Rosetta silent file (secondary structure, phi, psi, omega in degrees, C-alpha in Angstrom):
SEQUENCE: MPPLDVSSPSPRLRHAEGVLSARREGRGEGQQQTPTRAQAAAPHPNPLPTEEWGEGTAGTVWRDGAFHRDAWVKAEADAALPDGPVTFSKKRWLAERERLGHRNAPLGLLIEAGESIDDIAADLPRFALIALSFPKFRDGRAFSTARLLREKHGFAGELRAVGNVLSDLIPFMRRVGFDAFEVTHAPTRRALDEGRIPEVTLHYQPAAPSEPPAAGPRPWLRHSGG
SCORE:     score description
SCORE:     0.000 S_00000001
   1 L     0.000  130.319 -179.766  -73.114 -110.221   -0.555 S_00000001
   2 L   -67.344  153.537 -179.221  -73.023 -108.417   -3.944 S_00000001
   3 L   -66.617  148.805  179.464  -73.858 -104.676   -3.928 S_00000001
   4 L   -72.223  140.430  176.193  -77.470 -103.684   -4.532 S_00000001
   5 L   -92.916  107.558 -177.155  -78.329 -102.369   -7.990 S_00000001
   6 L  -104.684    8.745 -177.101  -80.276  -99.140   -7.438 S_00000001
   7 L   -75.612  -21.099 -178.111  -80.044  -97.839  -10.992 S_00000001
   8 L  -130.818   98.900 -177.581  -83.381  -99.383  -12.019 S_00000001
   9 L   -59.240  157.693  178.002  -86.198  -99.115   -9.431 S_00000001
  10 L   -66.969  157.970  176.575  -88.699 -101.933   -9.059 S_00000001
  11 H   -55.665  -38.074 -179.391  -92.011 -101.735  -10.990 S_00000001
  12 H   -64.063  -42.496  179.233  -93.867 -101.112   -7.717 S_00000001
  13 H   -66.262  -40.966  179.163  -91.574  -98.185   -6.848 S_00000001
  14 H   -61.165  -41.619  178.934  -91.870  -96.729  -10.360 S_00000001
  15 H   -62.768  -43.678 -178.694  -95.673  -96.913  -10.123 S_00000001
  16 H   -63.430  -40.264  179.258  -95.662  -95.228   -6.710 S_00000001
  17 H   -62.607  -40.738 -179.466  -93.403  -92.440   -7.963 S_00000001
  18 H   -65.223  -43.246 -179.781  -95.711  -91.770  -10.902 S_00000001
  19 H   -64.708  -44.837 -179.849  -98.852  -91.635   -8.746 S_00000001
  20 H   -64.023  -38.574  178.431  -97.241  -89.350   -6.172 S_00000001
  21 H   -62.017  -43.809  179.621  -95.958  -87.061   -8.924 S_00000001
  22 H   -64.164  -37.714 -179.516  -99.447  -86.771  -10.432 S_00000001
  23 H   -69.313  -38.343  176.710 -100.974  -86.021   -7.038 S_00000001
  24 H   -62.755  -41.662  178.410  -98.408  -83.307   -6.298 S_00000001
  25 H   -65.744  -36.156  179.592  -99.156  -81.696   -9.645 S_00000001
  26 H   -64.711  -22.520  176.772 -102.889  -81.982   -8.954 S_00000001
  27 L   -90.776    6.530  176.437 -102.369  -79.856   -5.843 S_00000001
  28 L    89.042   16.902 -177.396 -100.719  -77.159   -7.929 S_00000001
  29 L   -92.224   -5.914 -179.250  -97.093  -78.023   -7.069 S_00000001
  30 L  -120.242  174.093  178.520  -96.010  -78.687  -10.652 S_00000001
  31 L   -71.479  132.850 -179.302  -96.113  -76.843  -13.943 S_00000001
  32 L   -74.989  143.679 -178.544  -99.571  -76.934  -15.486 S_00000001
  33 L  -118.156  151.692  176.558  -99.916  -78.599  -18.859 S_00000001
  34 L   -78.864  127.244 -178.446 -102.418  -78.079  -21.653 S_00000001
  35 L   -57.771  139.493  174.948 -104.733  -81.144  -21.908 S_00000001
  36 L  -126.410  153.766  177.332 -104.109  -83.305  -24.965 S_00000001
  37 L   -79.667  142.829  177.169 -106.143  -86.158  -26.460 S_00000001
  38 L   -66.741  -26.529  178.784 -104.668  -89.638  -26.191 S_00000001
  39 L  -150.961  134.149  179.875 -105.660  -90.163  -29.811 S_00000001
  40 L   -65.917  132.857 -177.056 -106.788  -87.720  -32.474 S_00000001
  41 L   -92.461  134.374  174.498 -110.452  -88.248  -33.271 S_00000001
  42 L   -83.119  163.375  176.458 -111.670  -88.528  -36.830 S_00000001
  43 L   -53.803  135.035 -174.416 -115.035  -87.045  -37.863 S_00000001
  44 L   -97.047  135.475 -177.849 -117.760  -89.127  -36.249 S_00000001
  45 L   -70.153  -18.369 -179.968 -120.682  -90.488  -38.304 S_00000001
  46 L  -122.263   86.437 -166.752 -123.119  -89.984  -35.423 S_00000001
  47 L   -70.109  163.193  175.858 -122.367  -86.450  -34.186 S_00000001
  48 L   -67.784  162.012  177.753 -122.908  -84.978  -30.748 S_00000001
  49 L   -55.467  141.823 -177.804 -125.998  -82.837  -30.082 S_00000001
  50 L   -98.761   -8.174 -179.436 -125.829  -79.473  -31.812 S_00000001
  51 L   -69.710  157.838 -177.358 -128.132  -77.543  -29.492 S_00000001
  52 L   -68.364  133.055 -178.900 -126.573  -74.998  -27.147 S_00000001
  53 L   -86.903   66.888  172.784 -125.442  -76.545  -23.868 S_00000001
  54 L    -1.768   91.807 -176.879 -125.991  -73.872  -21.149 S_00000001
  55 E   -74.819  159.657  178.002 -122.531  -73.311  -19.876 S_00000001
  56 L   138.935  163.853 -175.206 -121.738  -72.538  -16.272 S_00000001
  57 L   -69.552   -8.983  177.711 -120.732  -74.128  -13.007 S_00000001
  58 L   -71.892  -20.400  179.894 -124.293  -75.411  -12.477 S_00000001
  59 L   -73.771  163.299 -178.724 -123.601  -78.129  -15.067 S_00000001
  60 L  -108.091  -11.304 -174.321 -122.136  -81.502  -14.160 S_00000001
  61 E  -102.784  118.790  176.443 -120.198  -82.343  -17.333 S_00000001
  62 E   -91.954  120.151 -179.281 -116.643  -81.021  -17.709 S_00000001
  63 E  -154.290  137.756  178.386 -115.683  -80.830  -21.374 S_00000001
  64 L    54.585   38.680  172.669 -113.425  -78.523  -23.392 S_00000001
  65 L    80.171   16.149 -179.688 -112.301  -76.634  -20.296 S_00000001
  66 E  -155.826  158.985  173.425 -115.718  -75.746  -18.841 S_00000001
  67 E   -84.547  142.600  178.726 -118.740  -77.209  -17.081 S_00000001
  68 E  -132.975  150.710  168.608 -121.890  -77.788  -19.153 S_00000001
  69 L   -71.514  139.565 -174.083 -125.408  -78.892  -18.406 S_00000001
  70 L   -71.285  124.463  178.608 -125.809  -82.435  -19.706 S_00000001
  71 L   -84.514   -6.513 -176.261 -127.638  -82.566  -23.034 S_00000001
  72 L   -99.811  141.755  175.142 -128.131  -86.315  -22.733 S_00000001
  73 E  -100.178  131.035  177.479 -131.036  -88.070  -20.999 S_00000001
  74 E   -87.297  115.126 -176.797 -130.212  -91.284  -19.127 S_00000001
  75 L   -78.807  135.472  172.799 -132.881  -93.830  -20.003 S_00000001
  76 L   -72.490  166.099 -171.066 -134.254  -96.113  -17.315 S_00000001
  77 L   -55.062  -48.118 -175.116 -134.228  -99.842  -17.970 S_00000001
  78 L  -118.943    9.715 -176.760 -137.789 -100.207  -19.280 S_00000001
  79 L   -78.088  153.314  175.472 -138.913  -96.591  -19.654 S_00000001
  80 L   -64.942  142.386 -177.987 -139.994  -95.101  -22.968 S_00000001
  81 L   -82.446  133.246  177.543 -137.188  -93.190  -24.633 S_00000001
  82 L   -75.930  167.979  172.506 -137.622  -89.422  -24.926 S_00000001
  83 L   -70.301  154.362  176.939 -136.886  -87.475  -28.075 S_00000001
  84 L    93.633 -173.836 -176.598 -133.368  -86.181  -28.454 S_00000001
  85 L   -62.958  132.635 -177.274 -129.987  -87.504  -27.287 S_00000001
  86 E  -143.371  142.878  173.978 -130.316  -90.469  -24.954 S_00000001
  87 E  -111.639  144.569  179.711 -127.959  -92.911  -23.247 S_00000001
  88 E  -144.819  168.886 -175.302 -128.932  -96.455  -22.366 S_00000001
  89 E   -76.351  161.272  174.403 -127.293  -99.606  -21.044 S_00000001
  90 H   -61.541  -38.962  179.569 -125.514 -102.232  -23.090 S_00000001
  91 H   -58.452  -43.039 -179.818 -128.173 -104.741  -22.000 S_00000001
  92 H   -68.990  -38.469  178.163 -130.922 -102.576  -23.492 S_00000001
  93 H   -60.036  -45.043 -179.738 -128.958 -102.051  -26.692 S_00000001
  94 H   -64.290  -34.878 -178.784 -128.545 -105.799  -27.177 S_00000001
  95 H   -77.164  -29.062 -173.628 -132.249 -106.382  -26.525 S_00000001
  96 L  -127.696   30.453 -172.542 -133.503 -103.547  -28.784 S_00000001
  97 H   -53.753  -48.314 -175.130 -130.638 -103.052  -31.224 S_00000001
  98 H   -64.313  -45.261 -178.759 -132.704 -102.921  -34.417 S_00000001
  99 H   -68.652  -44.871 -178.737 -135.293 -100.473  -33.092 S_00000001
 100 H   -65.919  -34.419 -178.973 -132.796  -98.230  -31.312 S_00000001
 101 H   -65.716  -16.616 -179.961 -130.509  -98.173  -34.338 S_00000001
 102 L   -97.446    4.929  177.307 -133.250  -96.492  -36.398 S_00000001
 103 L   -66.154  138.267  178.307 -133.696  -93.557  -34.016 S_00000001
 104 L   -94.146   58.249 -179.074 -133.188  -90.186  -35.679 S_00000001
 105 L  -159.803  155.250  178.795 -131.237  -88.775  -32.723 S_00000001
 106 L   -59.269  140.556 -179.027 -127.724  -89.153  -31.277 S_00000001
 107 E  -108.910  139.103  175.890 -127.199  -92.408  -29.405 S_00000001
 108 E  -126.748  146.129 -176.735 -125.179  -92.852  -26.223 S_00000001
 109 E  -123.553  133.112  175.259 -124.111  -96.085  -24.552 S_00000001
 110 E  -102.688  121.796  177.265 -123.352  -96.696  -20.865 S_00000001
 111 E  -107.656  120.109  177.683 -120.819  -99.444  -20.172 S_00000001
 112 L   -77.766  158.320  179.502 -120.660 -100.655  -16.588 S_00000001
 113 L   -57.859  128.570  178.162 -117.342 -101.675  -15.024 S_00000001
 114 L    93.640  -12.252  178.738 -116.400 -105.144  -16.199 S_00000001
 115 L   -75.675  139.625  179.783 -118.731 -105.274  -19.202 S_00000001
 116 L   -79.437  153.359  173.878 -117.121 -106.435  -22.443 S_00000001
 117 L  -116.936   -6.325 -177.525 -117.184 -104.381  -25.632 S_00000001
 118 H   -62.331  -33.788 -177.576 -115.816 -107.018  -28.007 S_00000001
 119 H   -77.862   -7.807  176.697 -119.292 -108.391  -28.728 S_00000001
 120 H  -122.533   20.636 -176.524 -120.545 -104.946  -29.840 S_00000001
 121 H   -56.329  -39.817 -178.305 -117.400 -103.815  -31.668 S_00000001
 122 H   -69.061  -19.396 -177.717 -119.254 -103.543  -34.987 S_00000001
 123 H   -89.741  -13.867 -171.530 -121.881 -101.294  -33.368 S_00000001
 124 H   -57.173  -36.982  178.909 -119.487  -98.750  -31.849 S_00000001
 125 H   -63.374  -13.997  179.720 -119.563  -96.296  -34.802 S_00000001
 126 H   -74.790  -17.477 -171.808 -123.312  -95.825  -34.178 S_00000001
 127 L   -99.699  131.015  174.188 -122.682  -94.072  -30.863 S_00000001
 128 L   -81.815  -23.073 -178.301 -121.833  -90.395  -30.508 S_00000001
 129 E  -141.956  137.449  168.779 -121.065  -90.903  -26.813 S_00000001
 130 E  -126.045  124.689  178.574 -119.883  -93.820  -24.707 S_00000001
 131 E  -104.690  130.298  178.078 -119.922  -93.403  -20.929 S_00000001
 132 E  -111.017  132.933 -172.767 -117.760  -95.688  -18.794 S_00000001
 133 E   -91.254  134.716  170.866 -118.665  -96.182  -15.158 S_00000001
 134 E  -112.963   93.154 -174.260 -116.261  -95.866  -12.217 S_00000001
 135 L   -68.820  -26.563  177.717 -118.328  -97.314   -9.338 S_00000001
 136 L  -156.643  165.029 -172.508 -115.623  -96.689   -6.719 S_00000001
 137 L   -58.205  -39.623 -173.772 -112.121  -95.240   -6.412 S_00000001
 138 L   -85.412   -2.456 -178.808 -110.325  -98.596   -6.430 S_00000001
 139 L   -95.609  102.214 -176.492 -112.196 -100.004   -9.435 S_00000001
 140 L  -106.262   19.960 -177.189 -110.079  -99.194  -12.478 S_00000001
 141 H   -62.515  -29.332 -179.353 -111.559 -101.601  -15.012 S_00000001
 142 H   -67.722  -22.236  175.315 -112.908  -98.716  -17.103 S_00000001
 143 H   -61.285  -44.592  179.430 -109.330  -97.579  -17.798 S_00000001
 144 H   -65.528  -40.203  179.240 -108.725 -100.767  -19.768 S_00000001
 145 H   -63.366  -40.372  178.951 -112.033 -100.406  -21.594 S_00000001
 146 H   -61.305  -43.801  179.318 -111.177  -96.823  -22.557 S_00000001
 147 H   -63.538  -39.878  178.333 -107.855  -97.881  -24.072 S_00000001
 148 H   -63.853  -42.234 -179.740 -109.547 -100.647  -26.036 S_00000001
 149 H   -61.078  -46.616 -176.396 -112.159  -98.224  -27.359 S_00000001
 150 H   -77.022  -45.852 -168.877 -109.600  -95.670  -28.517 S_00000001
 151 H   -92.310  -39.709 -178.859 -106.674  -97.833  -29.592 S_00000001
 152 H   -86.663  -45.543 -173.914 -108.145 -101.157  -30.704 S_00000001
 153 L   -99.157   -7.729  176.137 -111.564 -100.126  -31.981 S_00000001
 154 L    65.077   31.333  179.623 -110.758  -96.543  -33.021 S_00000001
 155 L   -63.058  126.960 -173.338 -113.775  -95.009  -31.292 S_00000001
 156 L  -113.233    3.276  179.583 -113.815  -91.316  -32.230 S_00000001
 157 L   -85.085 -167.712  178.731 -116.847  -90.027  -30.330 S_00000001
 158 E   -73.891  131.509  176.703 -117.072  -88.519  -26.863 S_00000001
 159 E  -113.546  112.029 -170.351 -115.687  -90.798  -24.163 S_00000001
 160 E  -113.390  133.578  173.473 -117.128  -89.793  -20.808 S_00000001
 161 E   -90.864  130.140  179.496 -116.161  -90.901  -17.296 S_00000001
 162 E  -130.943  159.946  179.326 -119.129  -91.203  -14.917 S_00000001
 163 E   101.561 -128.631 -176.184 -119.546  -92.301  -11.321 S_00000001
 164 L   -86.419   75.061 -176.503 -116.758  -91.777   -8.797 S_00000001
 165 L   -97.155  111.127 -174.651 -114.782  -89.220  -10.825 S_00000001
 166 L  -122.844  161.050 -174.293 -112.151  -87.578   -8.581 S_00000001
 167 L   -60.231  -35.334 -179.396 -109.249  -85.198   -9.143 S_00000001
 168 L   -65.832  -24.606 -176.119 -106.594  -87.858   -8.475 S_00000001
 169 L   -93.832  -26.627 -171.982 -107.973  -89.992  -11.315 S_00000001
 170 H   -58.030  -42.641  177.824 -108.697  -87.392  -13.996 S_00000001
 171 H   -57.713  -37.634  179.581 -105.090  -87.049  -15.282 S_00000001
 172 H   -75.305  -32.306  174.851 -104.952  -90.804  -15.844 S_00000001
 173 H   -63.513  -44.098  178.016 -108.425  -90.797  -17.406 S_00000001
 174 H   -59.831  -38.855 -174.892 -107.297  -88.162  -19.896 S_00000001
 175 H   -64.898  -31.140 -179.687 -104.242  -90.208  -20.738 S_00000001
 176 L   -94.662    3.845  171.161 -106.269  -93.230  -21.889 S_00000001
 177 L   119.976   -3.680  176.880 -108.651  -91.155  -24.010 S_00000001
 178 L   -66.818  135.524  176.868 -111.427  -89.691  -21.860 S_00000001
 179 L  -125.189    5.316  176.563 -112.415  -86.209  -23.042 S_00000001
 180 E  -148.411  149.374 -173.836 -115.479  -85.566  -20.839 S_00000001
 181 E  -141.788  127.176  173.846 -116.173  -86.103  -17.144 S_00000001
 182 E   -89.101  112.446 -170.158 -119.398  -86.136  -15.143 S_00000001
 183 L  -124.002  121.323  174.545 -118.305  -84.538  -11.857 S_00000001
 184 L  -115.945  -13.475 -179.037 -120.399  -84.038   -8.723 S_00000001
 185 L   -71.129  116.397 -171.308 -117.553  -84.148   -6.153 S_00000001
 186 H   -58.042  -47.247  179.484 -117.241  -80.538   -4.928 S_00000001
 187 H   -62.063  -35.494  178.346 -113.422  -80.431   -4.373 S_00000001
 188 H   -68.590  -38.572  177.296 -112.845  -81.941   -7.821 S_00000001
 189 H   -61.559  -42.514  178.571 -115.175  -79.388   -9.404 S_00000001
 190 H   -64.085  -42.489 -179.761 -113.214  -76.563   -7.757 S_00000001
 191 H   -62.196  -38.755  177.426 -109.904  -78.039   -8.908 S_00000001
 192 H   -67.715  -45.526  179.478 -111.160  -78.201  -12.496 S_00000001
 193 H   -59.481  -35.454 -176.272 -112.546  -74.657  -12.383 S_00000001
 194 L   -92.726    3.349  177.710 -109.244  -73.369  -11.021 S_00000001
 195 L    67.923   34.696 -176.513 -107.083  -75.304  -13.490 S_00000001
 196 L  -102.824   18.236  177.497 -105.333  -77.352  -10.823 S_00000001
 197 L  -121.114   94.813 -176.508 -105.511  -80.748  -12.541 S_00000001
 198 L   -83.826  178.563  174.123 -102.613  -81.035  -15.013 S_00000001
 199 L   -77.689  156.910  167.491 -101.674  -83.783  -17.445 S_00000001
 200 L   -81.416  117.774 -177.713  -99.476  -86.723  -16.511 S_00000001
 201 L  -108.608  -12.179  175.548  -96.221  -85.945  -18.324 S_00000001
 202 E  -115.340  125.270 -177.478  -93.991  -88.630  -16.795 S_00000001
 203 E  -153.620  171.313 -172.636  -94.983  -92.235  -17.406 S_00000001
 204 L  -117.646   -8.409 -179.398  -93.628  -95.730  -17.949 S_00000001
 205 L  -127.077  140.018 -173.250  -95.997  -97.130  -20.568 S_00000001
 206 L   -81.213   53.209  177.166  -96.545  -95.631  -24.044 S_00000001
 207 L   -79.389  -29.251  179.433 -100.299  -95.035  -23.780 S_00000001
 208 L  -105.019  159.885  174.724  -99.884  -91.329  -24.472 S_00000001
 209 L   -55.108  131.514 -173.794  -97.867  -89.681  -27.248 S_00000001
 210 E  -143.068  161.144  173.992  -94.295  -89.808  -26.026 S_00000001
 211 L   -92.287  161.646  176.195  -90.710  -89.077  -26.906 S_00000001
 212 L   -59.054  152.497  178.679  -88.003  -91.786  -26.921 S_00000001
 213 L   -57.055  139.237  179.282  -86.564  -92.576  -23.487 S_00000001
 214 L   -80.851  151.642  176.136  -83.890  -90.117  -22.444 S_00000001
 215 L   -68.824  148.815  178.994  -80.368  -91.252  -21.652 S_00000001
 216 L   141.881 -169.900 -175.287  -79.530  -91.438  -17.975 S_00000001
 217 L   -73.672  -10.626 -179.725  -80.076  -93.600  -14.915 S_00000001
 218 L  -126.750   70.813 -176.711  -83.808  -93.985  -15.631 S_00000001
 219 L   -66.954  -15.062 -179.456  -84.135  -95.025  -19.297 S_00000001
 220 L   -81.822   -8.238 -177.878  -87.657  -96.356  -18.629 S_00000001
 221 L   -86.003  129.849 -178.349  -88.966  -92.843  -17.870 S_00000001
 222 E  -119.533  154.092  175.796  -90.754  -91.137  -20.754 S_00000001
 223 E  -113.388  133.076  177.026  -92.024  -87.602  -21.322 S_00000001
 224 E   -63.330  141.472  177.728  -95.293  -86.967  -23.128 S_00000001
 225 L   -81.426  166.691 -179.224  -94.901  -85.158  -26.419 S_00000001
 226 L   -82.022    0.000    0.000  -96.636  -81.893  -27.261 S_00000001
């Protein structure tokens, strides 16, 4: 029997090593990193609300290193829309696109897990915020949607993770372009407040800014650039 080649781990092992490394860092066992955006955002034609957000731990939205009270109102399916910044479903946008597009207030869109964005690609610049739903821990479809929004469609507004947002997932959410997180899970809120959720700096796919692979027994391992 020929000798086993152990110089290049299997894809499953590489994935497991990356996840375990991120979890160890999330518990404060690794060097903390300064969060970086997966893609630099250009000025957005439909800006975020300019009113003061009431900062403090009472808020649910983590953005720019602090919790804020949410300035956006989540519209019910058939309810009248209030004045000011409002988020609504893709279904409502498609049904009322012309009327909603003439609102003189920032627009936000909620995309549920599994919903396509290709059919509204031309509308994306109208939104100051897009929220992607994570209905449960094992449902990662919003990761793919986030990458499409940032990399394929060039979405430059706020990209917010909502739903089951937990500390183990946030480093990977940041890596694909999320810059805001709606967090109600108490341990995750504490970890964010205490700065115990670092960036993923070792990865196998070039979704984040990275340096060329280093020479050595693991040429597939990359380090995120500064």
